[in-house]
N, C-alpha and C positions, 0 to 999 in steps of 0.2 A: 303581490309584487307588481308594480307598474312598469311595464317594459317601455323603453324609449321607442316612439313611433319611427324615428329616423333610423335607428339601428335595426329595427324590424324590417324596414324597407330594404336596407342594404343586405341584410341576411337573406332576404327573399330571393336575391339574385345569385346566391351561391350555386356553383356547379360542382357537385360532390362526386360525380361519376365520370371521370375523364375517359375518353375513348382511346383505343389503340389504333394509331394511324399507320402502323407498319405495313408496307406493301408485301404481299406474298411473293416468294421467289418464282412461282409458276403462274404469274398473273395472266400471261398470254400463252396460248398453246404452242407446242413445238411440232413443226411439220416433219413428216416422214417422206423424204423424196422417193424412196423405193416403193412405199405403199401407193403413193399417188401415181408413180410410173406404172405400177402393175394395174391399178384401177383404170387408168386411161389406155393401157395396152400400147405404150409408146414404142417399145421395141418392135412389136409386130406391125404396127401401123407404119413405122418408119421404113421397115424392110419392104412391106407391100408397096408403098408409094415409091420407094427407090427403084424397084424393079420396073415400074412404069415411068421412071424418070420424072416423077412429080415430087415437088413442084418444079416447073421448068427452070433451066439454068438462068434464064434472064429475069425470073420473077423478082420483084422488089418488095412485095407485101407478104405478110404472114399468110400461110395457108390455113386450112380448117383445123388441122391438128395443133398447130402452133397457137392459133387463136383460142382453142380449147384449153391449152395449158395456161395461157395468159389470163383467160377468164376465171379459171380455177384459182389462180393466185390473187386476182382482183377480188374475188368473192371472199377469200380469207382476209384480205386487207380491209374490206368494207366491214366485215363482222367485228374484227378486232378494233377498227377505228371507232365504231359505234360504242363498244365497251370502253375504249379509252376516253372518249369524250364524256360518257356518263360518269366515269370515276373522277375526271377532272372537275365536273360540276359538283360532285359530292364533296370533294375536298374544298372547293371554293365556298360551297354552302356551309360546311362546318367551320371554315375559317371566319366567314362573315357572321356566323351565329355566336361567336365569342363576344361580339358587341363591346369591344374595348372602349371606344369613344363614349358610348352610352354609360359604361361602367365608370369611366373616369369622371364624367359629368356628375353622376350620382354621388361619388365619393367627395368631390369638391363641394357639393351642395349639402349632403346629408351628414357627413362626418362632423362638421362644426355644429350642425343642428342637434346632433346627439348630445353634445356638450351643453347646448342651450336648454334642451329638454331636461337634462340632469339638474341644471341650475333652478329651473322652474319647480321641479319636484322638491328640491331642497328648500326653496323659499316657501312653498306651501306647507311643508312640515314645520318650518320655523314659526310661521303664523299660527299654526295649530298649537304648538307648544307654548307660545306667548299666552294664548287664551287659557290653556290648562294651568300654566304657572300663575296667572293672575287669580284664577279660581282657587288654587291652593293657598296663595297668600291671603286672600279674603277669608278662607276657612281658618287659617292660623290667627288672623286678627280677631275673628269671632271667638276662637278658643281663648286667646289671651285676654280679650275684653271680658269674657265670662269669668275667668280666674280673678281678674282684678276686681270685678264687680262683687264677687262673692268671697274675696279675701283668701283664695286658695293658692298655696305655694307648693303643693305636692303634685306629683305626676298623676294623671288620670289612670284608672284601671279600666281597660277595655278587654272584654273577653274575646278570645279568638273563636273562630268557627268551630274548631275541635272542642274547645272548652264548653261552648254553648251546647254543642251536640251531646257532650257528656252530661251536662246539667239536665237537659231535657230527657235523656235516657234514664237518669236517676229518678226524675220526676215521674216518668212513665212507670218505672219499677215500683215507686211508692204507690202510685195509683192502683196498679195491679195487685200489689201486696195488700193494700187497704181493702180492695174489693174482695180478695180471697178471705181475709180475716173476717171482714164483716159478714160475708156469706156463710162462713162456718159458724159464726156466733148467732146470727139472726135468723137462720132458716127455720128454726123451731118456733120462733116467736111470731112468724107470719102466718096468717090464716090460710094463705094460698100455698103454703109449703115451700119447696125448694125454689120454684120459679119466682114466687113472690119475694123470697129472701134474697135472691140474686138481684132483682130490680131494686129492692130497698138498699142492698149493699152497694150497688153502683151509685145510687143517688147520694148516699152518705159519703162515699169516696170522693165524688165530685166536689161536694161541699168541703170536706175535711182536707183534701189535698190541693185541688186546683184553686179553690177560692183562697185558701191560705197562701198559696204561692203568689196569686195576683195581689193580695193585700200587702205581702212583703215587698213585692216589686214596685207597686205604685203608691202605697200609702205610708207604710211604716218608715220608709226611707226619708220622708219629710222631716223626721226628727233631727236629721243632720243639717237641715237647711239653715242658712244664716238669718233669714227673715223670721221674726218672732211669731208672726201669724202662721206661717207655713210650718214652723216647728211645733206650734200648738196643734195644728191639724195632724201632724205626725203622732204626737202624744195621744190625742184623742183616738186616732186610728189604731194605735198600739193597744190602748185600753179596750177599744171596741173589739179588736181581734181577740184579745185574751178572753173577754167575756164570751165571744162567739165560739171560740175553740173549746172552752171549758163546758159551756152549756150544751154544745152540739155533742160532745163526747159523753157528757152525763146522760143526755137523752138516749144515746146509743146504749149506754150501760143499763139504764132503766128498761129499755126495750129488751135487752138481753135477759135481764132478771125476770121479766114477765113471761119469758119463753117457757112453755110447758104448762102455763096456767090458761085455762080457757076463759078468758075475760073478753066480754063484748066491748067493742070500742077501746082497744088497748092503747091507741094513740091518745085518746082523751085522758086515759089514766096516767100515761107518761107525762102529759102536760100538767096534770094536777100535781104530780109528785115534784116536778121541776119548780113549780111555784111554791108549794107548801113545804116540802122537805127534799131539796135537791140532793142532799148528801145521804139520804136514807137508803143506802144500798147495803144489803146484808150479805150478798153473795160475793165471795172473794174473786170468783172468775169474772164477774161483771166489773169489779175494780181493775182487774188486769186488762180487761177489754177497754176500759176507760183510759188507762195509762198508755196502752199501745196506740190507741187512736190519737191521744193528745201528743204523743211523741211524733207520730207521723205528721200531724198538723204543724207542730213547731218546726220540724225539719224542713217541711215544704215552704213555710214562711221564710225561714233563714235562707233557703236556696233562692227564693225570689229577691230577698234583700241583697244578697251578695252576687247575684248574676252579673250585674254591672257595677260601676262605681257607686259607693254608698251615698255620695252627694248627688241629689236629684239633678238631672240634666247634664252633668259633667261628662258622662260617657257619650251622650248624643253629640255634643259639639266636638269631642275628640274623635269619635268615629267618623264624623263628616270630614274632619281634617285628614284622617288616615286614608279615607276613600279618595279624597282629592289628590293626596300625595301618591297613592298607588296608581291612579289614572295617569298622573303626570309622568311618573318614572317608567311605568309600563309602556306608555305611548312613546316616550322618548327612545326607549330601547327598541321598540318596534320600528320607529322611523329610521333609526340608525341602521338596523338590520336591513330594512328595505333599501336604503341608499347603498349599503354594501352589496346587496344582491344586484342592484342596477349597475353599480360600478363594475362588478365582476362580469356581468353579462355584456356590458358595453366593451370592456377590455378584451374579453374572449372573442366577442363578435368582430372587433377590429383585427384581432390576430387571424381569425378565420378568413376574413375578407382579404387580408394581405396574403395569406397562404393560397387562397383561391386565385389571386392574380398571378402568383408564381406558377400554379398549376396550369392556368390558361396560357401563360407565356410558354411553358413547356409544350402544351398542346399546339400552340401556334408554330413553334419551331418544328415539332414533329410533322405537322401538316405540310410545311414548306419542304422539309426533307423528303417526305413521302411523295409529294407532288413531283419533286425533281427526279426521284427514282422512277416514278411512273413514266415521266417523259423519256428518261434514258431507256427504260424497258421497251417503250413503244418504238423508239428509234432503232434499237437493236432488233426488234421483231421485224420491222420493215426491211432492215438489211438482210435478215434471215429469209424473208420472202423473196428478196431480189436474188439471193444466192440459190434458193430453191428453184426459182424460175429459170435461172441460167443452167442449173443442173438438169432440170426436166427437158429444156430445149436441147441441151447437149446430147441426152440419151436418144431423143427422137432423131436429131440430125445425124448422129453418128451411125445409127442403124440405117438411115436413109442413104448416107454417103456410101456405105459398104455395098449396098444393093444396087446402086446406080451404075449405068454403063456410060453416062456422059458426065459432063462437068457439073459439080454442085453449084447452087446459087451462091453468088458472091456474098450475099447478106448472111450466110451461115457463119461467116468469120467475124461478123460484127457483134460486139458485146451487147447484152440486153440491159436496159436501164429501167428500173421500176419508177412509175410516177408516184412519188411519195406524198402522203398526207402531211400537212404542216403540223408542227408542234405548237400547242397552245401555250403562249408565253405567260409567265407569272406577272401579275399586275403589281406585286409588292416588290419594291426594290430593296437592296441591302441597306440603303439609307433609311428607308421607312421602317425596316426591322430594328435598326439601331435606335431610331426615335421612339419606337414602341417600347423597347426595353427601358429607355430613359424615363418615359412617362409612367411606366409601371413602378420603377424605383421611386419616383417622386410621389406617387400615390401611396406607396407603402410607408414612406417617410411621414406623409401627412396623417395616415392612420395611426402610426406610432405616437406622433405628437398629440393627436386628439385623445388617445388613450391615456397619455400622461396628464393631459389637461383634466380629464374626468377624475383621475386619481387625486389630483391636486384639489379639485372642487369638492371631492368627498372629504378630504382632510379638513378643508376650510369649513364645510357644512357641519361636521361633527364638532369642531371648535366653537362655531356660532351657537350650536345647540347647548353646549355646556356653558357658554357665556350668558345664556338666559338667566341662570341662577344668580349671576352677579348683577345683571341689569335689573332683575326683579328679585331682590333679596328676601329671605324669610323674615316674617314678622317677629318671630320669637324663637326661643330654643327650648320650649317645653318638652319634657320627655313623656313617655307613655309607659304605663305598666301593663304588660300583657298578661291576661289571665287565662 
């Protein structure tokens, strides 16, 4: 099956393993004010410094303990801010890796090209079928011309492969049977005993069965030829065969009859008998041997005569026509199946690409939502940091206030404000998101339209393949007899 290069390129860009972009609920750590206060010993330090009336009532800047609290909060903020920016970059990278614009460009370019590739594939198949159809028509014309030239009005007999296999199996059985019979009858007549008898039996079997088969196949069938000279060749061949078969089996019978007699040069004696008195066989077993051998020979000759059509050459032209017809019909079926597979592959590929766009759109929305949740979580965490700083400062200042003997610094009453890290704004606007969804819908519509076009091209290609029979009609309507 020839896959469309365009659809292959489109399918190569499929993303079949979408990621889960859901933000964990505990993405940023939760601070324990009590634990930090204990770690920094804020209550103890506040009381100790309060007894010494530190910081002074007129102080306007944070003292060492307050700076330690603020530094602890800033450290937490820096760590979380780094994590926040890393995750923002991850989301932005995943969003950019969706490559929507590149995908849209590929679809606009390659989806129509897939249809064009299908047309090319169909056209190449049509050209190939034209050539095969013309070859078939020429074979039909040769067959019809042969029939007209030889005055044949009947269908040709063409043996099927199974029929030929059966005929050759029968021929092999005849050969084996002839060899066994000959070996049984001739082993005693051979000076070399059983081995010599086997060699002699095989030689006689080759002549009696295989040569008879070949004569029936290629010579005796000439009797049916329309040409007088060829018919005469067939008659002469038949007469020659009969003489060959009779004398060969008489020779075998004489050889059998001489078995058991210790005669020097028994072959010369057999030839003398064939010339002077061919029928002078007194042993009934030898006559049976002669009859069996002649029967095998005649049966083998008839098998050769009837293996194909009895008119010489008729089977050959009909076989050539049948082979051309089989090549044409088989190839047409293969080409249609190939186009059907390509159509199904392209159609399914278009659907997969459309589904992939939907998946990518869902991923895009998930990324935007996860990014928004991340921003909200980071904002909430900074608010938590600010509240934690206020609480920690309050613990220290309250302990300091209780232990003081003079006025507390006025700044103890001022609220603490955390210097917050800015939120990374999303570069994708709501309008851009709407435009993206519109582009995805348009691309999916294009894919559906191209899939329908491929299906229409398939139907048209199949129709054109069948029209070849009308464009190049058969030369005749001769039938065939299958043997």
